[in-house]
C-alpha positions as semicolon CSV with decimal commas, in nm:
position;residue;x (nm);y (nm);z (nm)
1;M;-1,883;-0,682;1,770
2;K;-1,750;-0,409;1,933
3;F;-1,503;-0,108;1,825
4;R;-1,401;0,239;2,000
5;A;-1,075;0,423;1,940
6;K;-0,900;0,790;1,970
7;I;-0,664;1,004;1,806
8;N;-0,504;1,284;2,087
9;D;-0,174;1,364;1,880
10;V;-0,204;1,554;1,577
11;G;0,120;1,403;1,394
12;C;-0,056;1,092;1,464
13;L;-0,356;1,198;1,279
14;N;-0,208;1,367;0,996
15;H;0,002;1,010;0,942
16;F;-0,295;0,836;0,950
17;T;-0,472;1,032;0,725
18;R;-0,161;1,023;0,474
19;V;-0,219;0,650;0,495
20;L;-0,566;0,691;0,394
21;N;-0,469;0,923;0,144
22;T;-0,265;0,641;-0,056
23;I;-0,537;0,360;-0,027
24;T;-0,788;0,610;-0,160
25;K;-0,543;0,625;-0,466
26;L;-0,494;0,233;-0,535
27;T;-0,864;0,100;-0,489
28;K;-1,236;0,232;-0,456
29;T;-1,358;0,015;-0,172
30;C;-1,110;-0,276;0,027
31;V;-1,168;-0,442;0,350
32;L;-1,057;-0,271;0,646
33;R;-0,947;-0,604;0,945
34;L;-0,932;-0,488;1,257
35;T;-0,755;-0,720;1,522
36;V;-0,652;-0,619;1,877
37;D;-0,275;-0,505;1,751
38;N;-0,279;-0,380;1,409
39;V;-0,562;-0,266;1,146
40;Y;-0,517;-0,399;0,804
41;F;-0,683;-0,225;0,469
42;V;-0,692;-0,537;0,261
43;L;-0,738;-0,571;-0,157
44;S;-0,787;-0,894;-0,230
45;G;-0,823;-0,929;-0,656
46;K;-0,753;-1,244;-0,828
47;V;-0,406;-1,205;-0,979
48;A;-0,464;-1,466;-1,182
49;N;-0,754;-1,321;-1,349
50;G;-0,554;-0,976;-1,351
51;G;-0,627;-0,780;-1,063
52;V;-0,436;-0,625;-0,860
53;S;-0,392;-0,712;-0,455
54;M;-0,329;-0,526;-0,185
55;W;-0,210;-0,524;0,180
56;C;-0,148;-0,233;0,403
57;E;-0,048;-0,338;0,771
58;L;-0,093;-0,042;1,103
59;L;0,043;-0,100;1,419
60;Q;-0,234;0,045;1,594
61;V;-0,056;0,146;1,920
62;N;0,121;0,395;1,728
63;F;-0,128;0,575;1,558
64;F;-0,429;0,553;1,849
65;D;-0,391;0,691;2,223
66;E;-0,783;0,437;2,303
67;Y;-0,821;0,117;2,086
68;Q;-1,091;-0,115;2,278
69;L;-1,176;-0,418;2,023
70;E;-1,432;-0,726;2,110
71;G;-1,434;-0,937;1,798
72;V;-1,717;-1,194;1,701
73;S;-1,602;-1,425;1,995
74;S;-1,294;-1,519;2,202
75;E;-1,130;-1,711;1,926
76;A;-1,192;-1,473;1,657
77;N;-1,118;-1,169;1,819
78;E;-1,113;-0,934;1,539
79;I;-1,377;-0,736;1,276
80;C;-1,360;-0,723;0,903
81;L;-1,551;-0,447;0,760
82;E;-1,620;-0,356;0,372
83;V;-1,553;0,020;0,335
84;A;-1,474;0,304;0,066
85;P;-1,143;0,484;0,208
86;E;-1,190;0,797;-0,023
87;N;-1,479;0,870;0,248
88;L;-1,304;0,799;0,545
89;S;-1,009;1,024;0,398
90;R;-1,296;1,299;0,320
91;A;-1,397;1,270;0,717
92;L;-0,997;1,323;0,822
93;K;-0,981;1,616;0,607
94;T;-1,233;1,795;0,851
95;A;-1,030;1,678;1,164
96;Q;-0,702;1,785;1,062
97;N;-0,674;2,069;1,330
98;A;-0,894;1,878;1,603
99;K;-0,837;1,860;1,974
100;S;-0,917;1,461;1,926
101;V;-1,090;1,215;1,662
102;K;-1,292;0,891;1,801
103;I;-1,407;0,645;1,572
104;K;-1,653;0,373;1,684
105;L;-1,860;0,108;1,526
106;T;-2,227;0,208;1,555
107;K;-2,584;0,079;1,433
108;K;-2,756;0,392;1,245
109;H;-2,963;0,319;0,937
110;C;-2,687;0,043;0,835
111;P;-2,384;-0,035;0,982
112;C;-2,094;0,270;1,004
113;L;-1,818;0,405;1,130
114;T;-1,884;0,704;1,341
115;L;-1,626;0,935;1,320
116;A;-1,654;1,242;1,580
117;A;-1,370;1,495;1,542
118;E;-1,389;1,753;1,838
119;L;-1,267;2,096;1,666
120;P;-1,071;2,399;1,856
121;S;-1,343;2,689;1,951
122;L;-1,302;3,003;2,109
123;S;-1,583;2,942;2,341
124;S;-1,629;2,721;2,624
125;I;-1,860;2,535;2,431
126;G;-1,702;2,246;2,208
127;R;-1,751;2,165;1,881
128;I;-1,826;1,856;1,767
129;V;-1,842;1,759;1,377
130;T;-1,967;1,413;1,298
131;H;-1,954;1,178;1,002
132;D;-2,106;0,834;0,983
133;I;-1,978;0,634;0,693
134;P;-2,158;0,340;0,568
135;V;-1,971;-0,001;0,592
136;D;-2,069;-0,384;0,538
137;I;-1,974;-0,624;0,797
138;I;-1,794;-0,938;0,614
139;P;-1,905;-1,243;0,734
140;R;-1,625;-1,472;0,933
141;R;-1,672;-1,739;0,642
142;L;-1,514;-1,496;0,384
143;W;-1,205;-1,444;0,620
144;H;-1,000;-1,650;0,456
145;D;-1,000;-1,433;0,125
146;F;-0,797;-1,165;0,406
147;K;-0,498;-1,333;0,530
148;E;-0,191;-1,152;0,452
149;P;-0,029;-1,289;0,105
150;T;0,240;-1,543;0,090
151;M;0,640;-1,325;-0,020
152;P;0,702;-1,433;-0,357
153;D;1,042;-1,581;-0,451
154;F;1,190;-1,321;-0,633
155;D;1,466;-1,379;-0,892
156;V;1,648;-1,004;-0,889
157;S;1,641;-0,715;-0,625
158;I;1,765;-0,382;-0,688
159;Y;1,740;-0,060;-0,572
160;L;1,503;0,156;-0,730
161;P;1,577;0,542;-0,870
162;P;1,384;0,806;-0,654
163;L;0,987;0,770;-0,656
164;K;0,924;1,088;-0,839
165;T;1,176;1,065;-1,127
166;M;1,038;0,684;-1,207
167;K;0,680;0,853;-1,172
168;S;0,781;1,093;-1,446
169;V;0,931;0,826;-1,717
170;V;0,602;0,629;-1,643
171;D;0,413;0,929;-1,706
172;R;0,549;0,974;-2,055
173;M;0,563;0,646;-2,171
174;K;0,185;0,597;-2,064
175;N;0,114;0,851;-2,381
176;L;0,273;0,588;-2,575
177;S;0,183;0,259;-2,507
178;N;-0,073;0,092;-2,242
179;Y;0,193;-0,174;-2,113
180;L;0,510;-0,103;-1,980
181;V;0,804;-0,360;-1,939
182;V;1,000;-0,338;-1,612
183;E;1,319;-0,561;-1,586
184;A;1,598;-0,548;-1,373
185;N;1,951;-0,787;-1,305
186;L;2,194;-0,834;-1,038
187;N;2,447;-0,609;-1,193
188;G;2,241;-0,300;-1,033
189;E;2,092;-0,221;-1,388
190;M;1,692;-0,124;-1,441
191;N;1,536;-0,089;-1,785
192;L;1,165;0,043;-1,826
193;K;1,053;0,007;-2,169
194;I;0,749;-0,011;-2,426
195;E;0,739;-0,147;-2,726
196;T;0,463;-0,099;-3,017
197;D;0,418;-0,134;-3,360
198;L;0,530;0,222;-3,417
199;V;0,772;0,330;-3,160
200;S;1,036;0,160;-2,903
201;V;1,135;0,353;-2,613
202;T;1,339;0,250;-2,294
203;T;1,506;0,430;-1,991
204;H;1,822;0,314;-1,844
205;F;1,925;0,293;-1,469
206;R;2,261;0,206;-1,369
207;D;2,451;0,154;-1,077
208;L;2,120;0,111;-0,904
209;G;2,328;-0,182;-0,645
210;N;2,186;-0,486;-0,541
211;P;2,058;-0,554;-0,176
212;P;2,120;-0,877;-0,006
213;W;1,813;-1,042;0,085
214;G;1,779;-1,331;0,300
215;D;1,790;-1,706;0,129
216;N;1,695;-1,538;-0,168
217;A;2,065;-1,367;-0,194
218;V;2,187;-1,741;-0,195
219;Q;1,962;-1,840;-0,444
220;S;2,051;-1,538;-0,670
221;Q;2,425;-1,627;-0,669
222;S;2,399;-1,929;-0,921
223;R;2,219;-1,626;-1,129
224;D;2,424;-1,476;-1,432
225;V;2,445;-1,102;-1,307
226;E;2,359;-0,974;-1,646
227;T;2,060;-1,179;-1,725
228;M;1,736;-0,957;-1,713
229;A;1,423;-1,095;-1,520
230;H;1,137;-0,876;-1,650
231;A;0,739;-0,873;-1,610
232;R;0,491;-0,668;-1,897
233;V;0,251;-0,502;-1,667
234;D;-0,038;-0,263;-1,738
235;I;0,147;0,057;-1,729
236;R;-0,188;0,207;-1,567
237;K;-0,137;0,027;-1,221
238;L;0,182;0,129;-1,185
239;Q;0,105;0,467;-1,261
240;Q;-0,194;0,423;-1,004
241;F;0,059;0,290;-0,748
242;L;0,312;0,571;-0,838
243;M;0,056;0,858;-0,788
244;G;-0,058;0,738;-0,443
245;Q;0,258;0,744;-0,269
246;Q;0,273;1,049;0,006
247;V;0,667;1,011;0,027
248;N;0,931;1,052;-0,181
249;P;1,246;0,852;-0,067
250;N;1,617;0,900;-0,131
251;K;1,683;0,514;-0,144
252;S;1,485;0,286;-0,376
253;M;1,483;-0,102;-0,426
254;C;1,331;-0,337;-0,649
255;N;1,318;-0,747;-0,682
256;S;1,285;-0,900;-1,018
257;A;1,107;-1,207;-1,042
258;L;0,771;-1,201;-1,104
259;Y;0,699;-0,939;-0,845
260;I;0,815;-0,589;-0,792
261;W;0,871;-0,538;-0,404
262;I;0,910;-0,150;-0,344
263;C;1,040;-0,069;0,034
264;I;0,989;0,299;0,211
265;Q;1,160;0,338;0,564
266;E;1,029;0,683;0,696
267;G;1,240;0,896;0,936
268;S;1,613;0,953;0,860
269;Y;1,642;0,733;0,630
270;F;1,409;0,630;0,344
271;L;1,449;0,252;0,148
272;L;1,257;0,184;-0,149
273;H;1,273;-0,168;-0,313
274;A;1,095;-0,361;-0,560
275;D;1,107;-0,792;-0,642
276;I;1,061;-0,881;-0,996
277;V;0,911;-1,264;-1,006
278;D;1,029;-1,322;-1,402
279;K;0,685;-1,299;-1,649
280;R;0,451;-1,323;-1,328
281;I;0,400;-1,036;-1,095
282;I;0,503;-0,735;-0,971
283;H;0,526;-0,708;-0,612
284;L;0,585;-0,334;-0,464
285;I;0,646;-0,294;-0,124
286;L;0,614;0,011;0,080
287;L;0,798;-0,039;0,444
288;Q;0,769;0,292;0,707
289;E;0,839;0,223;1,084
290;D;0,493;0,153;1,167
291;V;0,314;0,093;0,812
292;S;0,370;-0,198;0,619
293;L;0,225;-0,176;0,216
294;Q;0,206;-0,445;-0,051
295;Y;0,042;-0,393;-0,356
296;F;0,068;-0,694;-0,611
297;I;0,042;-0,601;-1,011
298;P;-0,041;-0,917;-1,226
299;A;0,201;-0,969;-1,582
300;V;0,043;-0,961;-1,882
301;A;0,180;-1,194;-2,167
């Protein structure tokens, strides 16, 4: 197996760093899946057992000026590594003003991703800062756990309020309860609420709008527009996702079934939405021009 890549553009380097910072907020360890065309960060938690899952996909050509990969075989031309994203993030922080950054799979005392940053220098002698980041190689027999998750059939799709507003509400509610109910309908209404023996608090969002959404738009026509789909989730897991985002979109969307799907598109126009699959799971999706991030939070009884 061989892997080497190089980033020369500062904008691409900063963008890649922001993605890693987001991943770091969501998980301490994940699987880095490298293919010829894409780079993936995967957290394969067992949602049925209360764990969260994550799928982040990057188109490598939009980040790397050079990219070479030889997988385990010609028919399975990819590499799967278990990494601590925080270690990668720390290494990239030292390279923010670098002229170039090289990343290579190496064998030191253990398998490593070696990151070499060429820093600016006033002399003719270049400065190279090198980080060896330990990784574990995932055997091929376990790769089936790290495939792209299937898209859930949601009940309601709705635009979300700005992330900063939503995060502020969730932060305050966390002081009152460990669990939060997210509910939405086809009339552009979404509620965030907590209920305990001592207090009941609900934040209402109106006129958010409901986007059309392929086949599900047809399925939703038979659903009463006022009927709420909802999911009760661990508030800390939702807060963790909101804290990790590096952008603040001006348009958001939420789908209500058992999943919440949040999408963000970067550029002159941002899009964020969520899908809720009733009483089952929240599926959050962040979509940008060259990055997609899916995050699954299971519902609790």
